[in-house]
N, C-alpha and C positions, 0 to 999 in steps of 0.2 A: 555461556551464551554463544551462539554461532556467529560467524562473520556477518557484518552488515551486508544487506542485499542478497543474502543467501535464501531468504524467504523461509528459513527453517527455525528461526527462534520462536520459542513458545510464547504465546501471549502472557502466560502466567509468569514468565521470567522478567517481564517489564514492570518497572515501578508504576503505580497507579497514575493515570493521566498522561503517560508517556506515549508519544506517537511512534509507532514502529516503522521500520524501513519497509516500504511496500513496493519499491522499485522492482520491476520484472514480474510481479504477481499478475495473475489474470484479474479482470475487473471483479469477478465473482469472489475470488479468494480475498482480495483486498477489502471489499465491502464486508465480508464475513468477519475478517480480522478486526476491522474498526468497530463493528457492532458488538463484538465480544468485549471490547474495551469501553463500551458505552458512548462511542462516538458515531458521527454520521459521515457520509461521503457525498461529495459533489463531483459528479463525473463529467468529463469532457472528452468526446471521442469514444472509440471502442477498441477492445483488444487487451493490451497489457499496460501496466503502469510505467510510464516513461518519466514522469516527474510528480512531485507531491508538494503541497503547501498546507501546513507548515512542514518543515523537514523532519526527518527521523530524529528522535531524541527530544523534540519540543514537548512542553507540558501544556495540556489543554484541560479545560473544565469538562465535566460530563455533559454530553449532549452537543458539544462543539463539533463543527464540521471540518473535515480535511478535504481539500480540493485535489483531485487526481486528474492528470492529463494522460489519456490512453492513446495507444497507437497499435496497429496490427503488426508493426515491425518489432520483432523480438531482439533485444540487445544481444549482440554476439552472434546473431544468425545472419546467413547470407541471403535469406529471402523472407518475404512477408508471409504471415500466417494466413492460410486460406480459410474463408468463412465456412 
């Protein structure tokens, strides 16, 4: 499995019901990843995932929601992402 936060770990590599590390993913990619796991997303803001609740590795029941806080500022970047 890839390093946490790399965004490269396959959903298939995660045990069932395990929340992946979504930090740094685009809103679209994060929602797609959660849907593949049978989870839903609650989004706040726009851009890239800056934080998530529950955290990566937590176990959730199918259909449960993961809250994502998004921002246009990309971690490790010197500038905001332009729309």
